[in-house]
C-alpha positions, 0 to 999 in steps of 0.5 A, spaced: 374 389 858 367 386 857 367 380 853 365 381 846 360 376 843 359 375 835 352 374 833 354 368 829 357 364 834 353 360 839 354 361 846 351 358 852 352 359 860 349 356 866 345 360 871 347 360 878 342 355 882 339 360 886 332 356 887 336 350 890 339 355 895 333 359 897 330 356 903 324 359 903 317 356 900 314 359 895 307 361 896 301 363 892 295 367 893 289 363 892 285 369 889 289 369 883 284 366 878 278 370 881 282 377 879 285 375 872 279 377 868 278 384 871 286 385 872 286 384 864 280 389 863 284 394 866 290 394 862 285 395 856 280 400 859 284 404 864 291 403 861 289 404 854 293 398 851 291 395 845 289 388 845 296 386 842 300 390 847 295 388 853 297 380 851 304 382 851 304 385 858 300 379 861 305 375 858 310 378 863 306 375 869 304 381 873 298 378 876 303 371 878 308 376 881 303 379 885 300 372 887 307 370 889 309 377 893 302 378 897 300 371 898 295 372 904 292 379 901 284 378 900 282 379 893 280 386 893 287 388 895 291 383 891 287 386 885 290 393 887 297 390 888 297 386 881 294 393 878 300 397 881 305 391 878 302 392 871 303 399 871 310 398 874 312 394 868 310 399 863 314 404 867 320 400 867 319 398 859 318 406 858 324 408 861 328 403 857 326 408 851 325 414 854 330 420 854 331 425 860 325 430 858 320 424 858 322 421 864 322 427 868 315 428 865 312 421 867 316 422 874 312 429 875 305 426 873 306 420 878 308 425 884 302 430 882 297 424 883 300 422 889 300 428 892 294 431 890 289 425 888 283 429 887 286 433 881 282 433 875 286 430 869 285 426 862 292 424 861 292 417 860 298 415 865 296 420 870 289 416 870 293 409 871 296 412 877 290 415 880 286 408 878 290 404 883 292 409 888 285 411 889 283 404 891 290 403 895 289 409 899 282 407 901 285 402 907 292 404 907 295 407 913 299 414 913 306 411 914 305 405 909 302 411 904 308 415 905 313 409 904 310 407 897 310 415 895 317 415 897 319 409 894 317 411 887 320 418 888 327 414 889 325 409 883 324 415 879 330 419 881 335 413 880 332 411 874 334 418 871 341 417 873 341 411 869 338 414 863 344 419 864 349 414 864 346 410 858 346 417 854 353 418 856 355 411 854 358 410 862 358 404 865 358 404 873 363 401 878 360 395 882 360 399 888 356 405 885 351 400 881 350 396 888 348 403 891 343 406 886 340 399 884 337 398 890 332 404 888 332 402 881 330 395 883 323 398 885 323 394 891 321 399 896 314 401 893 313 393 893 315 393 901 310 398 902 305 394 898 306 388 903 304 393 909 298 394 905 296 387 903 296 385 910 292 391 912 298 393 917 302 400 918 308 399 921 310 404 927 316 409 925 320 405 931 320 399 927 321 401 920 327 405 922 330 400 926 337 398 923 336 391 923 329 392 919 333 396 914 339 391 914 334 385 912 330 390 907 337 392 904 339 384 903 332 382 900 333 388 895 340 385 893 337 378 892 331 381 888 336 385 884 341 380 883 336 375 881 333 380 876 340 381 873 342 374 873 336 372 869 335 378 865 342 378 863 341 375 856 335 379 854 338 385 856 345 384 853 341 382 846 338 389 847 345 393 848 343 394 856 349 395 860 346 396 866 346 389 869 351 386 875 353 381 870 356 386 865 359 390 870 363 385 873 365 382 867 367 389 865 370 391 872 374 385 874 375 382 867 371 376 867 368 372 862 361 371 862 360 364 866 365 367 871 361 373 872 355 369 872 358 365 878 360 371 881 353 374 881 351 368 884 356 369 890 353 376 891 346 373 892 348 368 897 352 373 901 345 377 901 341 371 903 346 370 909 346 378 911 338 377 911 339 370 915 344 373 920 339 379 922 333 375 923 337 372 928 338 379 932 331 381 931 329 385 937 322 385 940 317 391 940 311 387 944 306 382 942 302 386 938 307 389 934 312 383 933 306 380 930 306 385 925 313 385 924 313 377 923 308 378 917 312 384 914 318 379 914 314 373 911 312 378 906 320 380 904 321 372 904 315 371 899 318 377 895 325 373 895 322 366 893 317 369 889 321 373 884 326 367 883 320 362 881 316 368 877 322 369 873 322 362 869 314 361 870 312 368 866 315 370 859 319 376 861 326 373 861 326 367 858 320 367 853 317 360 852 323 356 854 322 358 862 320 351 864 326 348 861 331 353 863 328 352 870 330 345 870 337 345 867 339 352 868 342 352 861 341 359 857 343 360 849 346 367 848 342 371 844 345 375 838 346 383 840 340 387 838 335 381 838 329 380 842 325 374 845 
């Protein structure tokens, strides 16, 4: 059974040292500061957020994450990527509170815009999707565009299943969780954004190759487990049970620190899979190989960028991120408390 924590008891735990283990250097897009003002305005003028809600969303660091993920994008494409990530954070937060009907309505709204971007609408959420997608499709290739749409479709489908589990009070086993977490992570549409940001459109024989698929899956797992490890404190405080650390505690009878350590082992195993597949990467000719190298660099940027962003923004650790980044010591929040 999962360990129960009393709000009156002070607990601390130590995060796995993923930053030291990760072999990829952090890169930052030098256009970041040039995009911030317009990206901030977008939150109010297009998303319709109040000033307070816009400030709260900015603190989550979508712009920083975009600059970490898409380090070589030009300013125009970076701005689209940042707006998309801001929207993705909003959706993630909405789905935490939505019941099935609301989630399905949002899913349908997004798919309607993707399949018919010229549709007329006054729906605020639809206008948000239309805003970034209209700019995205101006230069995105057909394969890249379809992968973005497909990735988001999978995300909503898996999120719906997670809402059903939450409503029924069910907790997944580790194997099932790993499977659907690869869709709820939101990595797949972000992979399409790597192509968009670089102005490439990978051919089908590349994007369907087992080695590429294995590297994408390993990167997805690293990003997911990083997210579950670093978001654990916030999520357990909110009573959210859909997290690898909690599932390991429940299924394997581990205490918190042991589950944290085991989640770190999962992350390292995914890194090894990524590196192993990199050594057997096939060749498709110089022109395609150059594009594949750009894509793989994008996967690496997402892996390391997520690690640093988790501390450098305020979504998981609030104002304490830099100190926790140094010592990895986290004070357990009481249940139902917020940062």
